MARVO-24574 format. One record per residue (C-alpha): residue in three letters; x, y, z. Coordinates in steps of 0.2 Angstrom, whole numbers, plus 5000, padded with zeros to 4 digits. Layout:
<recs>
ALAXYZ;...
</recs>
This chain:
<recs>
UNK455248815095;UNK455448995085;UNK456649075097;UNK457648935097;UNK457848895082;UNK458549095078;UNK459749045095;UNK460348885084;UNK460448985068;UNK461649105078;UNK462548965086;UNK462948855071;UNK463649025063;UNK464649065079;UNK465248885079;UNK465748905060;UNK466849055064;UNK467848965079;UNK468048785074;UNK467948775055;UNK467248615055;UNK465648605060;UNK464848705046;UNK465548555035;UNK464248435044;UNK462948555045;UNK462848645028;UNK464148675014;UNK464148865014;UNK465748975017;UNK466049065035;UNK465849225024;UNK464249215014;UNK462549235020;UNK461849075029;UNK459849055021;UNK458648985034;UNK456748935029;UNK455848905043;UNK454248855040;UNK453048795052;UNK451148715050;UNK449548745056;UNK449148635069;UNK447848695080;UNK449048845084;UNK448048975081;UNK446648915086;UNK447148895103;UNK447649055114;UNK448648925124;UNK449648865113;UNK449849065106;UNK450349125124;UNK451848975127;UNK452449015112;UNK452849195118;UNK453149115136;UNK454549035128;UNK455149185117;UNK455249275134;UNK456249155143;UNK457549095130;UNK459349165136;UNK460449235123;UNK462149195125;UNK463349365127;UNK464849255123;UNK464649225105;UNK465849285096;UNK465549325077;UNK466849395062;UNK466449565059;UNK466049505040;UNK465049365045;UNK463149395041;UNK461549305041;UNK460249305028;UNK458449235032;UNK457049205015;UNK455349155019;UNK454349065006;UNK452548985002;UNK452148884992;UNK450548974992;UNK450749144998;UNK452549204996;UNK453349345008;UNK454649465003;UNK456449395007;UNK457049455024;UNK458749505026;UNK459649515041;UNK461649565046;UNK462449525063;UNK463949595067;UNK465149625081;UNK464649815083;UNK462749755083;UNK461949765101;UNK460949615111;UNK459649735110;UNK459449755091;UNK459349565090;UNK457649485081;UNK456349425093;UNK454849315090;UNK452949355086;UNK451349285079;UNK451049325062;UNK449549295049;UNK448749145043;UNK449149095026;UNK447849025013;UNK448248855015;UNK447648875032;UNK449448865041;UNK449848985056;UNK451349085052;UNK452849095066;UNK453749255062;UNK455449305066;UNK455349505070;UNK456549625071;UNK456749765084;UNK456149895072;UNK454549775068;UNK454649805049;UNK455249615041;UNK454749435046;UNK455349275044;UNK454449095044;UNK455048965055;UNK455148785046;UNK455648595050;UNK456448655067;UNK456748465072;UNK457748425059;UNK458948565060;UNK459048515077;UNK459648345073;UNK460848405063;UNK461748515075;UNK461648365087;UNK462348245075;UNK463848365070;UNK464148405089;UNK464248205092;UNK465548205076;UNK466548345084;UNK466448245101;UNK466948085090;UNK468448185082;UNK469048225099;UNK468948055106;UNK469847985091;UNK471048115091;UNK471448085109;UNK471647895105;UNK472847935091;UNK473748035104;UNK473847875114;UNK474347775101;UNK475847875097;UNK476447875114;UNK476147675114;UNK477347685097;UNK478647825104;UNK478847705120;UNK479047555106;UNK480147645096;UNK481647695114;UNK481247515119;UNK481947445101;UNK483247555099;UNK483847505118;UNK483847325111;UNK484747405095;UNK486047485106;UNK486247315116;UNK486347225100;UNK487847305094;UNK488547305112;UNK488647125110;UNK489247105090;UNK491047145095;UNK490747025111;UNK489846875099;UNK491346885086;UNK492646855099;UNK491646725107;UNK491546645088;UNK493546675087;UNK493646575103;UNK492646435098;UNK493546415082;UNK495146405091;UNK494246275102;UNK493646165090;UNK495346145080;UNK496346125097;UNK494945975100;UNK495145925082;UNK497145915086;UNK496545825103;UNK495645685094;UNK497045655084;UNK498245645098;UNK497045525104;UNK496845415091;UNK498945415091;UNK498845355109;UNK497645225107;UNK498745155095;UNK500445175103;UNK499545085122;UNK498944955109;UNK500644935103;UNK501244915122;UNK500044815129;UNK500644675113;UNK502344685118;UNK502144685135;UNK501144535131;UNK502444425123;UNK503844465137;UNK502744405148;UNK502444235138;UNK504244225130;UNK505144135144;UNK503844025155;UNK503143915141;UNK503343805127;UNK503043855109;UNK501443785110;UNK501043865126;UNK501644035119;UNK500644035103;UNK499243995116;UNK499344105127;UNK499744215113;UNK497944195105;UNK497144235122;UNK498244385125;UNK497744455107;UNK495844405110;UNK496044485126;UNK496544645120;UNK495544645105;UNK494044645117;UNK494944775129;UNK495344875112;UNK493344865108;UNK493044925126;UNK494045055125;UNK493645125108;UNK491945115115;UNK492445215132;UNK493545345118;UNK491845385109;UNK491045435125;UNK492645545127;UNK492345635113;UNK490745695114;UNK491245755131;UNK492845825126;UNK492445975130;UNK492045965146;UNK493545865152;UNK494545945165;UNK496445975162;UNK496545955145;UNK497546095140;UNK498546075154;UNK498945895150;UNK499645935134;UNK500446085142;UNK501345965151;UNK501845835137;UNK502645995128;UNK503246045142;UNK504145895149;UNK504845845127;UNK505546035128;UNK506446025145;UNK507145875138;UNK507545945120;UNK508546095128;UNK509846025138;UNK510045915122;UNK510146045112;UNK511546165124;UNK512546005125;UNK512745995106;UNK513046165105;UNK514346155119;UNK515045995109;UNK515046095093;UNK516246245104;UNK517346115110;UNK517546035092;UNK517846235087;UNK519346235100;UNK520046095095;UNK519946125078;UNK520946285083;UNK522046205095;UNK522546055080;UNK524446145081;UNK524746095097;UNK524545915096;UNK525845855107;UNK525145965121;UNK523445955118;UNK523245745116;UNK522745705133;UNK521445865132;UNK520945765115;UNK520745605123;UNK519645675136;UNK518545755124;UNK518145585113;UNK517845495132;UNK516745645135;UNK515945615118;UNK515545435122;UNK514745495137;UNK513845615129;UNK513045475117;UNK512745385129;UNK511845525141;UNK511045565126;UNK510145395123;UNK509545415142;UNK508845575140;UNK507945515124;UNK507545355133;UNK506945445149;UNK506045565138;UNK504845395129;UNK504545345144;UNK504145505151;UNK503045535135;UNK502345385140;UNK502045395156;UNK501245565153;UNK500045495141;UNK499445355153;UNK499245485167;UNK498045565153;UNK497045405151;UNK497045365169;UNK496245535172;UNK495045525160;UNK494445355163;UNK494445405181;UNK493545545177;UNK492245445167;UNK492145325183;UNK491645475193;UNK490645535182;UNK489645375181;UNK489545345197;UNK488845495200;UNK487245475187;UNK486845305195;UNK487045185179;UNK486645025179;UNK487044855187;UNK487944835168;UNK488945015170;UNK489645005187;UNK490344825181;UNK490944885167;UNK491545025178;UNK492344895190;UNK493444825174;UNK493844995170;UNK494445025190;UNK495544875188;UNK496544935170;UNK496745105180;UNK497545005193;UNK498644895182;UNK499145075172;UNK499645155189;UNK500545005192;UNK501445015175;UNK501845225179;UNK502445185197;UNK503945075187;UNK503945205174;UNK504445315185;UNK505445235194;UNK506545205177;UNK506545375175;UNK507245435190;UNK508545325189;UNK508845375171;UNK508645545177;UNK509945555188;UNK511145475180;UNK510845595165;UNK511145755179;UNK512645655185;UNK513645625170;UNK512945815162;UNK513845895179;UNK515345815173;UNK515245855156;UNK515046025159;UNK516546035173;UNK517645975160;UNK516846075146;UNK517146245159;UNK518946175162;UNK519346165146;UNK518446325139;UNK519746405153;UNK521246305148;UNK521046355132;UNK520646535132;UNK522046585145;UNK523346485133;UNK522646585117;UNK522746735126;UNK524646705131;UNK525146625115;UNK523946705103;UNK525546785094;UNK526246645092;UNK524946545082;UNK525546455068;UNK525946575051;UNK524846445042;UNK523346505052;UNK523446695049;UNK524046635031;UNK522446575028;UNK521546725037;UNK522346845027;UNK521746735010;UNK520146745017;UNK519946925018;UNK520646975001;UNK519446844990;UNK518046945000;UNK518747094994;UNK519047034975;UNK517446954975;UNK517047134981;UNK515847064995;UNK516747215005;UNK517347375005;UNK519147424999;UNK519347505019;UNK518347355027;UNK519647255018;UNK521147375022;UNK520647365041;UNK520547155042;UNK522147145033;UNK523147275046;UNK522347175061;UNK522947005051;UNK524647085050;UNK524547145069;UNK524146985075;UNK522547055084;UNK521646925094;UNK519947015089;UNK520046935073;UNK520646765080;UNK519246775091;UNK518046815077;UNK518646695068;UNK518446535080;UNK516846605082;UNK516246595066;UNK516546395064;UNK515346305056;UNK514346495048;UNK514046515032;UNK515046645022;UNK513746785024;UNK513646775044;UNK515446765044;UNK515646935034;UNK514447015044;UNK515446955061;UNK517147015054;UNK516347175047;UNK515847215066;UNK517647225068;UNK517747365058;UNK516747495066;UNK517347635075;UNK517747605093;UNK517447755099;UNK515547715093;UNK514347735106;UNK512947645099;UNK511547685087;UNK510647835082;UNK509047795081;UNK507447935077;UNK505747885084;UNK504247975073;UNK502747945083;UNK501048035085;UNK501248005104;UNK502248025119;UNK501948015136;UNK501748135146;UNK501548275133;UNK500348195121;UNK499848015126;UNK497947955122;UNK498447745126;UNK499847645128;UNK500547725112;UNK501347865120;UNK501947735136;UNK503047635123;UNK503747785114;UNK504347855132;UNK504847705139;UNK505647635124;UNK506847775120;UNK507347805139;UNK507947615140;UNK508847615123;UNK509647785128;UNK510247725144;UNK511147575132;UNK512047725126;UNK511247765108;UNK510847925102;UNK508947955102;UNK507748075096;UNK505948105095;UNK504748175081;UNK503148235087;UNK501648355079;UNK501348485088;UNK499648485094;UNK498648625103;UNK498148505116;UNK499948445123;UNK500448455142;UNK501548605142;UNK501648585159;UNK502648415159;UNK504048445152;UNK505348615152;UNK505648775141;UNK505348765121;UNK506248845108;UNK505848885090;UNK507248855078;UNK507449015066;UNK507248885053;UNK505648845042;UNK505748665035;UNK504748645019;UNK503848505013;UNK502848444999;UNK500848415000;UNK499448424989;UNK500748514973;UNK501348644985;UNK502448684998;UNK501848725013;UNK503248815028;UNK503448715045;UNK504048775060;UNK505048675070;UNK505148675091;UNK506348605100;UNK506348525119;UNK506948395133;UNK505548265139;UNK506148165154;UNK508048205147;UNK507448155127;UNK507748265114;UNK506048305104;UNK505648395088;UNK503948455087;UNK503148505068;UNK501848645067;UNK501148645050;UNK500848835042;UNK499248735034;UNK497748845030;UNK496648675036;UNK497748705054;UNK498048495056;UNK498548475071;UNK497648615079;UNK495748525083;UNK496048505101;UNK496048335101;UNK497548205093;UNK496448085085;UNK494848075078;UNK494648195064;UNK493748155046;UNK495448195038;UNK496648105051;UNK497248015033;UNK497848195028;UNK498548255044;UNK499548115048;UNK500148095031;UNK500748275030;UNK501548235045;UNK502548085039;UNK503048175023;UNK503648345036;UNK504848235048;UNK505848165035;UNK506048315028;UNK506548395042;UNK507748245044;UNK508448255027;UNK508748455028;UNK509748435045;UNK510848315039;UNK510448195049;UNK511148025046;UNK510147905057;UNK510547705057;UNK508547685062;UNK507047775058;UNK505647695071;UNK503847715067;UNK502447685077;UNK500647635071;UNK499847685055;UNK499847865058;UNK501647885051;UNK501747695043;UNK502047805026;UNK503747685024;UNK503447715005;UNK504047905007;UNK505747845012;UNK506247725001;UNK505247834985;UNK505748004987;UNK507148025000;UNK508347864997;UNK508347924978;UNK508848094982;UNK510548014994;UNK509347995011;UNK509747785012;UNK510747765029;UNK509347735038;UNK508247555040;UNK506447555043;UNK505747465059;UNK503847465060;UNK502847435077;UNK501147415076;UNK500047425093;UNK498547375087;UNK498047305070;UNK496047365075;UNK496547535068;UNK497247535050;UNK497047715043;UNK496147665026;UNK495647795011;UNK495447804994;UNK496847764985;UNK496847954976;UNK497148034994;UNK499047954994;UNK499448064980;UNK499448214992;UNK500948164999;UNK501748154984;UNK501847954980;UNK501447854964;UNK499747804965;UNK500047694950;UNK501547574959;UNK500847574977;UNK498947544973;UNK499447364971;UNK498947184980;UNK500747154986;UNK500947344993;UNK499947454999;UNK498147404992;UNK496947355006;UNK496547185007;UNK494747175009;UNK494347354997;UNK495347374981;UNK494847564978;UNK495747604994;UNK497447615002;UNK498047555020;UNK499347645028;UNK499647485039;UNK499947355027;UNK501247485019;UNK502147475036;UNK502147295034;UNK502847265016;UNK504247405016;UNK504847415033;UNK506347315035;UNK505747285055;UNK503947235059;UNK503647205077;UNK502047215087;UNK501847235108;UNK501847045112;UNK502246885105;UNK500446795110;UNK499846955100;UNK501146925087;UNK500346735084;UNK498646805085;UNK498646915071;UNK499346785059;UNK497646715062;UNK496146775050;UNK495246815065;UNK496646925075;UNK497347005057;UNK495947115051;UNK496147075035;UNK498147065035;UNK498546885040;UNK498946855024;UNK500146985023;UNK501046945038;UNK501346785034;UNK502046835017;UNK503246955029;UNK503446825043;UNK505246835042;UNK505647025049;UNK503947005059;UNK504146975080;UNK503247005093;UNK504047105109;UNK503347145125;UNK503247295132;UNK503947355148;UNK503547485159;UNK504347645165;UNK504647585183;UNK505347745188;UNK503647825187;UNK502747675194;UNK503647645210;UNK502647625224;UNK504247665236;UNK504547845229;UNK502647885223;UNK502448035231;UNK500548035224;UNK500247915237;UNK499947965256;UNK501047815262;UNK502547745251;UNK503047555252;UNK503847395246;UNK504047225244;UNK504747215261;UNK503647305270;UNK501847305266;UNK501047415280;UNK500947545268;UNK499747455256;UNK498647435271;UNK498547635275;UNK498347675256;UNK497147555256;UNK496047615270;UNK496447795263;UNK495647785248;UNK494247705256;UNK494047895267;UNK494147965250;UNK492847855241;UNK491647855256;UNK491747645258;UNK491447525270;UNK493047515283;UNK492047405295;UNK493147265287;UNK495047285285;UNK495347125279;UNK493947145264;UNK494747105249;UNK494547265236;UNK494547225218;UNK494947365207;UNK494747405186;UNK495747565177;UNK495247555157;UNK494347635145;UNK492447565143;UNK492447505125;UNK491847345117;UNK493947275118;UNK494047265136;UNK492647165139;UNK491347285146;UNK490147145147;UNK491347045160;UNK491747215169;UNK489947225173;UNK489547065177;UNK491347085189;UNK490647205200;UNK489047115205;UNK490046955208;UNK491347035219;UNK489847115227;UNK489346935228;UNK490846835235;UNK491046995249;UNK492147105241;UNK492247295236;UNK492347365218;UNK493047515213;UNK493047565193;UNK494047705186;UNK493747735165;UNK492547835151;UNK491847765138;UNK491947855119;UNK490447755115;UNK488847855120;UNK487747695125;UNK489147625136;UNK489247785144;UNK487447785149;UNK487447625154;UNK488847615166;UNK488047815172;UNK486547715177;UNK487647555186;UNK488747725196;UNK487047805200;UNK486247655206;UNK487747595217;UNK488147815223;UNK487847775240;UNK488547585242;UNK489747555255;UNK490547415244;UNK490447485226;UNK491147645218;UNK491147675199;UNK492147835194;UNK491947865176;UNK493447975172;UNK495347975170;UNK496148045184;UNK498047995184;UNK498348045202;UNK496747945206;UNK497347785197;UNK498747765208;UNK497947765223;UNK496847635217;UNK498447525212;UNK499147535230;UNK497647505237;UNK496747375226;UNK497147175234;UNK496447095214;UNK496447205196;UNK495247125184;UNK495847155165;UNK494547025158;UNK494947095138;UNK494347005124;UNK495747035114;UNK497247145120;UNK499047165110;UNK499947195127;UNK499247285140;UNK499947405154;UNK498947405168;UNK499247205175;UNK501147245174;UNK500647405183;UNK499447335196;UNK500847215201;UNK502147315203;UNK500947395214;UNK500547205224;UNK499047205216;UNK498647025209;UNK497947005192;UNK496646915186;UNK496446915168;UNK495946845153;UNK497246735142;UNK497546835127;UNK498946935118;UNK500047015131;UNK499146965147;UNK499346785142;UNK501346835140;UNK501246915158;UNK500346835167;UNK500346635175;UNK499046565183;UNK499546515202;UNK498646345200;UNK499646285183;UNK500746155188;UNK501546165173;UNK502246345174;UNK503646345185;UNK503346415202;UNK504346595203;UNK503346655187;UNK501346595194;UNK500846775198;UNK499046775196;UNK497246705190;UNK496746675172;UNK495346625161;UNK495046555145;UNK493446575138;UNK492546755138;UNK491346705148;UNK490646765163;UNK490546575171;UNK492446575169;UNK492646725176;UNK491646675189;UNK492846515192;UNK494446635191;UNK493746765206;UNK493146635217;UNK495046535217;UNK495646715220;UNK494446755234;UNK494846575245;UNK496446615240;UNK496546775247;UNK495546715264;UNK496146545266;UNK497846575265;UNK498446745270;UNK500146715270;UNK500446625254;UNK499446775248;UNK500746895254;UNK502246785248;UNK501346805231;UNK501146975232;UNK503046995237;UNK503446885223;UNK502447005209;UNK503047145216;UNK504947085213;UNK504447055195;UNK505447125181;UNK504347215170;UNK505647375167;UNK505947395149;UNK507747345148;UNK507547165141;UNK506147245128;UNK507647375124;UNK509047235123;UNK507847135111;UNK507547295101;UNK509447325099;UNK509747165095;UNK508547185081;UNK509147355077;UNK511047285074;UNK510747135063;UNK509547225051;UNK511047385052;UNK512447255050;UNK511547155036;UNK511347325028;UNK513247365030;UNK513547235020;UNK512447205007;UNK512947405004;UNK514847315001;UNK514347194990;
</recs>
């Protein structure tokens, strides 16, 4: 026992040095202090028992010492031996790392104390010092207790680590949920927007439904009177009328109940929007010919007024005109009657469709006998309504035939009259009476005296009158019915130099394809500029000189031997000017010598100081135009990066540089470039003047400046990239806070649908494709499909298997949840799916990387999370269908490119998609314009329906599908039409500006 006590004392010192914690459990003594041990054992017949003594010696000899104990060199053990009756000299022993094992103390028998206790001594090797041992059981218990505590601490530590792992896993799961919610947030906003629009539409339909009820009630009453008025006496008429009235009341009550039931299911009634569109189209179809007839009539009246001096010669023609007028009145009355009948027909048809739908729904749910009887009554009413519809259709058809015949006669006579008048005027313009020329001369002199035109313009117009120029005569005839301002504008066109080749237009932009392109803006600047250049206008472009430009996309760049200085942050900075030709267009590149190296960042957008970068560029671009002495007619700015129109009006117009009008185009109202108002002063603008609600102050944050708002307020023309998007941004949901500003400036705001560069995107000349093809020969499209399958290692077992493709940036705006769903829906419908594109949003990119990994070896799905221009050409050529489920889309070019290559688009009806893709099943759209499959709500079910219709059309009607492909390939999505609209906008604002300058 004594040996065990000694060993345990040594073990306690070792464990204290190794763990640092066991000492606190055993005794509160520092590891570097002496350990005092009091060992005392009472004599319980140990001394009188030789067997006990022998046993103790045996234990002492057999107890092993652990030679692996490690002790600190400065650690010591102090042993004190005390007795209440026979105290002994204290014994001290120090054990260090240098002590050999042979020098350790041993156990020996001691003497008997005065109390009769036998003392067991701890004896040193030299036999000089001894130590008594007592309470060994207590010490052993303390050690065991300490060991248990250590074990419990280890277990607690393990449990804590497990809890920590569980918490970390829960944290990761929560983070994933947060990412999903962030992804779904814009989707939820768009769904809320769509829901709001549908709710407003439903309210409108309810009002229309109430109006239809009133009309139907009035019509039924009228019909009742007619039926009874010819057959009975007055008393019989009254009785019959009363019965009819009661019957109508009962019918009205039943219809009212039907309407209430239908109102509850109004959102699920199929075809409600198509019916409304049909009504609107029918009305517009009838209004357009009437307007044309009225305009033709006005022209004829103008011609007649001019020819009033030739009364003798044109008396017969005047009689014909009067006859035509009477015929027109009759025709107009018939057309109005036909329109009324047509509207009633459509209204009755809508009611019939609703009642039939209600009847089918009732039959489907097996309604009770009473409801079935009610449905039979409704069916009888439907039959009666159908009879009325047939009668109305016949009447409308007869009126339409009469109207068309009369219209043909009228148009032929008008054309004959025009030809005769034009010929006569061309031959006898010099024979016009002097009263006519005198009236023109007095009118011009009046404008000149009133200073409504300049002296030079007045002089030119007077000379034209003196010379009896046919151009001024034609201009006068064209202005009949116009106000004075419009007449002046028309006459001033005659004063423009005849040698002029068109307008001088300068585009200031942050992008231009193909040298500096991020999105659709670069394509628009290139395509619009080329189209305007082909129309004879002088077009130039000003861009920043980025370090990341595609220098291989244009020829030699030349640095001009001049440094243009521009103001910024209170001082002048030099700018190096480079010039180059990009696809036949002259381009100026501005390289700022600024210490912050604004455009040497390795990317175009996304820097923390973008406001400073592009406000510097806007000031430098205007400075370049001013110092070069250029006098452009139009300065066309694009997006918020170049929307600093106040620079032109506040700084350069005051210097005499005021020849240009500003056209501003916003390509996406999502990006507005707001910054703190203090940053506006860097480019030299007056904060106090511009930081106001009606100028550049942001509508949501009064302490911020909104350059996009400034572009809207201070530009002469404001455009966006599609008519539908122009309507959407005027609503709170789409305007991103600028809807009120757009409403204030609505007169100068218009949507012009973008086009595509049909030279670059042409399957018949595309050198990237393995096989070129055209709408007349689609065999090449099939071969391109096979080539893409081989390149992407997709299955080629079924050559007829439809291929659905998508090329897009994976951002919430593009409807990423619907794109993800389209992958699985395509597989379910038995097609192949190819996706090309990447995401700047990290968690979206990770999600699609996981999907791509899952389908990496799938024979029918391939996800390519990058952008590859050459591969995009291949995908457009190989695809049968192209899915674009955007939540909002200002314009979109991919649907136009896809159709150019014969891929049928499947799109959501929003923005430019709604202006360029029309459903093949929409009867309200002329057949020649139907070119795809559309859906309205951004839901998976709506997308499913559109894709299922497309797949059925592809598989069940191969010949019709081929005709559809040929039709969409022949559609014109070039820039010619869009450029013509911009040309008209430019010319109008330039003419107005010149007229205003002459006032």
